[in-house]
Every structure is written in C-alpha cells, then in structure tokens.
N, C-alpha and C positions, 0 to 999 in steps of 0.2 A: 599731309595730303599731297599727292602727286598731281600736279596740274599739267604735266606734259601731254596727256591725251587731249585735253581741252585746247592747248596751244597748237597741237598738230591738226585738230579739227578746224580751228580758225584759219590756219595756214592753207587749208584746202578748200575754203569756201569760194563761191563764185565771186564774191566781193574781193577777196585777196588775190585771186587769179586775174581779175580785171585790172586791179591796181598794178600788179607786177607786169602784166602784158602791155601796159601803156607807158609811153615815154613821158607823158604829161600829167597823168592823174596824181602820182605821188608828190611831185613838187608843188602842184597847185594846192592839194590838200594840206601839205606841210606848211605852205605859206599862210593859208587861212588859219591853221592851228597856231602858228607863231603870232600872227596878228591878234587873234582872240586872246592868247596868253598876255600879250602886251597890253591890251585894253583892260583885262582883268587885273593884272598887276598894277597898272596905272591907277585904277580906281582904289585898289587897296593902299597904294602909296599915298594918295591924296588924303584918305581918311587917317592913315597911320601918322602922317606928318602932322595932321591936325591934332591927333591924340598926343603927339610929342610937343605940341605947342608951337609948331612951325607953320605959319601960313593959315589963312582963312580963320583967324581968331574971332572974327565977329559972327561967324556962323556956328550955331550949336552943333556939336559933333553928331548928335542923333539925327538932326536934319540933314547934314551932309551925307551921312551914311545912307539915309533913306533915299536921298536924291540920286545917289550912285548905285543903289541896289539893283535896279532894272538892268543897267549896263553890266554890272558884275554878274548877275544871274544869267543873262543872255550869253555873255562871254564864256561862262563856265559850261553852258549847254553846248556851245560850239566846240570848245576844247575837248569835251568828253566824246562828242560825236566824231570829230576829225581824228582825235587820238585813237579811237577804236579802229577807224579805217587804216590809219598808219600802222597800228599794231598788227592787225589781221594780215597785212601784206608781208609782214616778216615776223610772224609770231614765234616760229621755232628759233630764229636768231635771238629774239627778245628773251626767250626762256633761259638762254645761256649767257645773258648779258647782265653783269652785276649793276651797272648804272640804271638799267631798266627797273630792276627790283627796288633800288633806292628811290627812284622817281615815283614808283607806285606807292611805296610806303609814305613818302613825303606828301604826295598828292592826297592820299586817304586822310592823313593827319591834317593837312591844310584845309581840306573841305570840312572835316569835323570841327576844327577850330573856328573856321569862318562862319559856320552856321549854328554852332552851339555855344561857343565861348564869346566870340566877338560881339554878338548882339547883347549879351549881358552887360557889356561895358559901354557900348555906344548908344543903345536904345533906352536911355534913361532921360528923365525930364531935366536932370541937372548934370553938370559937368562931372565926369568920373574923377576919382582920386588920382593924384599924380602917379603913384606906384602902379595902380591897376592900368591906367592909360599907357604908361611907358612899357610895362611888361606885355600888354596886349599888342601894342604896335611893333615891338621888337620881335616877338614870337611870330606874329603874322607875316611880317616882312621876311624873316628868316625862312619860314616854311615856303612861301611862294617863290622867293628867289632860289631856294634850294631845289624846288620843282623844276624851274627853268634851267639851272645849271646841270642837274642830273639828266634832264632831257637832252641837253646839248652833248653831254658826255656819252650818251648812247651811241652816237655815230663814230666815236673814237675808239670804241672797245672792239 
C-alpha cells in the first residue's frame, strides 16, 4: 500500500500550513507532546517497577494501575493529538524518514500491548506470577522507551 498520497495530502492541509507558517506553534506543540509522553511513560514506569517488585509493595498492582489509568489515558490522547499536528506539518519529510516508521510501529505495538496484554496481568485480584509480571514490565518499558528514542531520532535523520 502506497501511503505517499495521504502524506502529501496531510502536508497540504490548512493545519500543516499554519504550523509551518508560525515560528511558535511547532515548538509549543512539540513541548506539549514531549510532556505528555513523559507523563505516560512515568505512569508506565511506576506500574512496571511495581510489577518488578521495586517500590510501592504494599499497594496491589491492580489498584496502582487503576489509579494511574486516567493519567495514562489522558496522556495518550494528548500524545496522539499533538503527534498528528507535528506529523502533518512535515508529513512528506516523515514519509522518507526511517526513524519515523520505526516510531509508528513501536507506538502501534505499545498501544496494543498497553491495552490488550498489560490489563491481563495487572487487573487481577491477586498478584501476578513473577514470570508474567517481569515479562510484562520489561516489554512495556522497552516499547515505550523505544517510542521515545525513535521519536528523538526523527530529528537527526
């Protein structure tokens, strides 16, 4: 499937033109994007460390995950919204940028993992088994940190 026509269309939208024509919109949106990623990854790190048996041992992992779910979900919504704005403003450049494609694959995988696999481990009435907890924490951390690193690499390509 050739996505270049879609990327070209995004690049020519009024939104993309507005971002490109302003000195301030891109850096402001990017700052919000990175802040939201930090909040999301922070919530994932807290739950993952708990799964690894590091910190907050008195709080059940399911309760901790549930407590941070709103923050995680809101952050993800902000990340996706601001990410689209950033993408649209340089969509054709993104099309030819390998780190962009790595980030998108990692992001897609991280979201699926966070909302399909992660809940199976953390939303139980009892503590998850050591192997399941460790594997879930390591994979989750790897995916989200990978998203951040690939996103940072976009600017260097």
